[in-house]
C-alpha beads as a LAMMPS data file, in Angstrom:
LAMMPS data file: protein, C-alpha beads

92 atoms
91 bonds

1 atom types
1 bond types

-500.0 500.0 xlo xhi
-500.0 500.0 ylo yhi
-500.0 500.0 zlo zhi

Masses

1 110.0

Atoms # bond

1 1 1 0.000 0.000 0.000
2 1 1 1.191 3.518 -0.713
3 1 1 1.222 5.543 2.485
4 1 1 3.120 8.803 1.859
5 1 1 4.152 10.970 -1.089
6 1 1 6.912 13.493 -1.750
7 1 1 5.731 14.490 -5.250
8 1 1 2.428 16.378 -5.064
9 1 1 1.694 16.129 -8.788
10 1 1 2.213 12.366 -8.721
11 1 1 -0.085 12.025 -5.711
12 1 1 -2.730 14.097 -7.491
13 1 1 -2.406 11.934 -10.609
14 1 1 -2.782 8.772 -8.517
15 1 1 -5.841 10.080 -6.674
16 1 1 -7.662 11.983 -9.432
17 1 1 -6.119 11.099 -12.794
18 1 1 -5.130 14.736 -13.383
19 1 1 -1.900 15.000 -15.368
20 1 1 -1.307 18.615 -14.308
21 1 1 1.715 17.720 -12.164
22 1 1 3.355 15.111 -14.408
23 1 1 4.463 14.858 -18.005
24 1 1 1.497 13.417 -19.952
25 1 1 3.830 11.143 -21.936
26 1 1 4.683 9.367 -18.647
27 1 1 1.065 8.783 -17.607
28 1 1 0.561 5.279 -19.016
29 1 1 3.786 3.912 -17.567
30 1 1 3.213 5.660 -14.234
31 1 1 -0.252 4.114 -14.013
32 1 1 1.228 0.630 -14.336
33 1 1 4.063 1.313 -11.892
34 1 1 1.780 2.886 -9.293
35 1 1 -0.651 -0.028 -9.556
36 1 1 2.250 -2.407 -9.022
37 1 1 3.575 -0.331 -6.108
38 1 1 0.142 -0.193 -4.490
39 1 1 0.085 -3.991 -4.403
40 1 1 3.754 -4.473 -3.448
41 1 1 4.528 -5.854 0.005
42 1 1 8.294 -5.283 -0.276
43 1 1 10.665 -3.364 -2.553
44 1 1 11.593 -6.569 -4.362
45 1 1 7.996 -6.911 -5.603
46 1 1 8.874 -4.093 -8.021
47 1 1 11.690 -6.172 -9.538
48 1 1 9.822 -7.290 -12.647
49 1 1 11.015 -7.357 -16.274
50 1 1 11.313 -3.906 -17.799
51 1 1 11.249 -1.977 -14.509
52 1 1 15.045 -1.631 -14.184
53 1 1 14.594 -1.984 -10.406
54 1 1 17.618 -0.988 -8.328
55 1 1 18.562 0.348 -4.887
56 1 1 19.953 3.876 -4.790
57 1 1 23.078 5.330 -3.180
58 1 1 24.324 8.705 -2.005
59 1 1 21.615 11.290 -1.303
60 1 1 18.974 8.673 -2.094
61 1 1 20.374 5.935 0.151
62 1 1 17.556 3.693 1.456
63 1 1 15.478 4.420 -1.661
64 1 1 14.682 2.093 -4.536
65 1 1 14.008 3.115 -8.127
66 1 1 12.176 1.867 -11.205
67 1 1 12.440 3.377 -14.660
68 1 1 9.623 5.536 -15.982
69 1 1 11.205 6.860 -19.193
70 1 1 14.627 8.117 -20.215
71 1 1 16.263 9.459 -17.057
72 1 1 13.002 9.668 -15.106
73 1 1 12.632 7.311 -12.151
74 1 1 9.878 6.538 -9.690
75 1 1 11.671 6.305 -6.364
76 1 1 10.334 5.016 -3.068
77 1 1 11.136 3.577 0.326
78 1 1 9.401 0.876 2.318
79 1 1 8.340 0.863 5.963
80 1 1 7.018 -2.566 6.830
81 1 1 4.696 -3.547 3.988
82 1 1 3.963 0.046 2.940
83 1 1 5.579 2.164 0.231
84 1 1 6.490 5.624 1.532
85 1 1 8.062 8.842 0.257
86 1 1 7.015 8.214 -3.350
87 1 1 8.749 10.641 -5.693
88 1 1 9.311 11.171 -9.415
89 1 1 12.809 12.414 -10.221
90 1 1 15.255 12.927 -13.057
91 1 1 18.374 12.212 -11.029
92 1 1 20.900 11.451 -13.773

Bonds

1 1 1 2
2 1 2 3
3 1 3 4
4 1 4 5
5 1 5 6
6 1 6 7
7 1 7 8
8 1 8 9
9 1 9 10
10 1 10 11
11 1 11 12
12 1 12 13
13 1 13 14
14 1 14 15
15 1 15 16
16 1 16 17
17 1 17 18
18 1 18 19
19 1 19 20
20 1 20 21
21 1 21 22
22 1 22 23
23 1 23 24
24 1 24 25
25 1 25 26
26 1 26 27
27 1 27 28
28 1 28 29
29 1 29 30
30 1 30 31
31 1 31 32
32 1 32 33
33 1 33 34
34 1 34 35
35 1 35 36
36 1 36 37
37 1 37 38
38 1 38 39
39 1 39 40
40 1 40 41
41 1 41 42
42 1 42 43
43 1 43 44
44 1 44 45
45 1 45 46
46 1 46 47
47 1 47 48
48 1 48 49
49 1 49 50
50 1 50 51
51 1 51 52
52 1 52 53
53 1 53 54
54 1 54 55
55 1 55 56
56 1 56 57
57 1 57 58
58 1 58 59
59 1 59 60
60 1 60 61
61 1 61 62
62 1 62 63
63 1 63 64
64 1 64 65
65 1 65 66
66 1 66 67
67 1 67 68
68 1 68 69
69 1 69 70
70 1 70 71
71 1 71 72
72 1 72 73
73 1 73 74
74 1 74 75
75 1 75 76
76 1 76 77
77 1 77 78
78 1 78 79
79 1 79 80
80 1 80 81
81 1 81 82
82 1 82 83
83 1 83 84
84 1 84 85
85 1 85 86
86 1 86 87
87 1 87 88
88 1 88 89
89 1 89 90
90 1 90 91
91 1 91 92
């Protein structure tokens, strides 16, 4: 279950479908990733073909990432069985 968000536009997209805070070209992929994250019980549940799942280092230590498009990544942490601090970043 997704419990907390860092990216307000992503949260709004998840809750209402409004693309005002995200790039519209990312919407379809984000929908799939957010559905998968909602049902994930651990970070490793996001490690499916095509997601380019990986743990992060440096400023994003304790975060995990999956590829959205190009350099854009959906990043998140887990507390227990809940995804927290969901963010959408271009960190490359």
